[in-house]
C-alpha positions as CSV (number, residue, x, y, z in Angstrom):
1,M,84.9,164.1,68.7
2,Y,80.8,165.0,69.2
3,T,80.1,161.7,68.4
4,Y,81.9,160.2,70.9
5,Y,80.3,162.6,73.5
6,L,76.8,161.6,72.8
7,L,77.3,158.1,72.6
8,N,79.1,158.6,75.7
9,Q,75.8,159.4,77.6
10,F,74.1,155.7,76.8
11,P,75.6,153.8,79.3
12,G,75.0,150.8,77.1
13,M,77.4,152.2,74.4
14,R,80.2,153.2,77.0
15,R,81.6,149.3,76.3
16,H,81.8,150.3,72.6
17,L,83.4,153.4,73.0
18,W,87.3,151.7,72.5
19,W,88.2,154.0,69.8
20,K,88.4,157.4,72.4
21,R,92.4,157.1,72.4
22,Y,92.5,157.2,68.7
23,L,90.3,160.1,68.6
24,T,92.6,162.0,70.7
25,Q,95.5,161.2,68.9
26,M,93.5,162.7,65.8
27,Q,93.0,165.5,67.5
28,L,96.6,166.0,68.4
29,V,97.8,165.4,65.1
30,Q,95.1,168.1,63.6
31,F,96.5,170.5,66.5
32,L,100.3,169.5,65.1
33,L,99.1,170.4,61.2
34,I,97.6,173.9,62.1
35,L,100.8,175.0,64.3
36,I,102.8,173.7,61.3
37,N,100.5,175.5,58.9
38,T,100.1,178.8,60.8
39,S,104.2,178.7,61.7
40,Y,104.2,178.7,57.8
41,I,102.1,181.6,57.4
42,Y,104.1,183.7,60.0
43,L,107.4,182.8,58.5
44,S,106.7,183.3,55.0
45,G,105.8,187.0,55.3
46,C,102.4,186.3,54.5
47,E,100.1,189.8,54.5
48,F,97.7,187.7,57.0
49,P,97.1,189.8,60.5
50,L,100.3,189.4,62.6
51,W,98.3,189.5,65.9
52,S,95.8,186.8,64.3
53,T,98.6,184.4,63.6
54,L,100.6,184.6,66.8
55,M,96.9,184.3,68.6
56,L,96.3,181.3,66.7
57,I,100.1,180.0,67.4
58,S,100.0,180.4,70.9
59,Y,96.4,178.8,71.0
60,M,97.8,175.5,68.9
61,F,100.8,175.2,71.6
62,L,98.1,175.2,74.6
63,M,95.9,172.8,73.2
64,L,99.1,170.6,72.1
65,T,100.1,171.2,75.9
66,L,96.5,170.2,77.2
67,F,95.5,167.5,75.0
68,G,99.3,166.4,75.4
69,N,99.0,165.7,79.3
70,F,95.4,164.5,79.0
71,Y,96.7,161.3,76.4
72,L,99.9,160.9,79.0
73,Q,98.2,160.9,81.7
74,A,94.9,158.5,80.7
75,Y,96.9,156.2,78.2
76,I,100.5,156.4,79.2
77,K,100.9,156.5,82.7
78,G,97.4,155.5,83.3
79,K,98.7,151.6,82.0
80,R,101.7,151.8,84.6
81,V,99.3,152.5,87.4
82,K,97.2,149.8,86.6
83,T,99.8,147.0,86.4
84,D,101.4,148.6,89.5
85,K,98.0,148.1,91.4
86,K,97.6,144.1,89.6
87,R,101.2,143.6,90.6
88,Q,100.7,144.6,94.0
89,D,97.2,142.5,94.4
90,I,99.5,139.9,93.3
91,K,101.9,140.1,96.0
92,S,99.1,140.7,98.3
93,S,97.5,137.4,97.5
């Protein structure tokens, strides 16, 4: 992730950063796996501090929500907006 941000600072490199979408997907999978692991800790009755477990579960829900919303806006709805705009441009011509 930090490599992406570093490379994005150089204008000549921006056209080579096609993998941003896949980076976001990997982060979503990471957050989901941490949520599953932490939920298992909570449900198994492990002696790990309860407050810490609940904080991490809440944090992972928050991260999944925020990154999921970004992914939806940038890659799912973003494609629809571009496609609709192209259709309107064609109809206007």
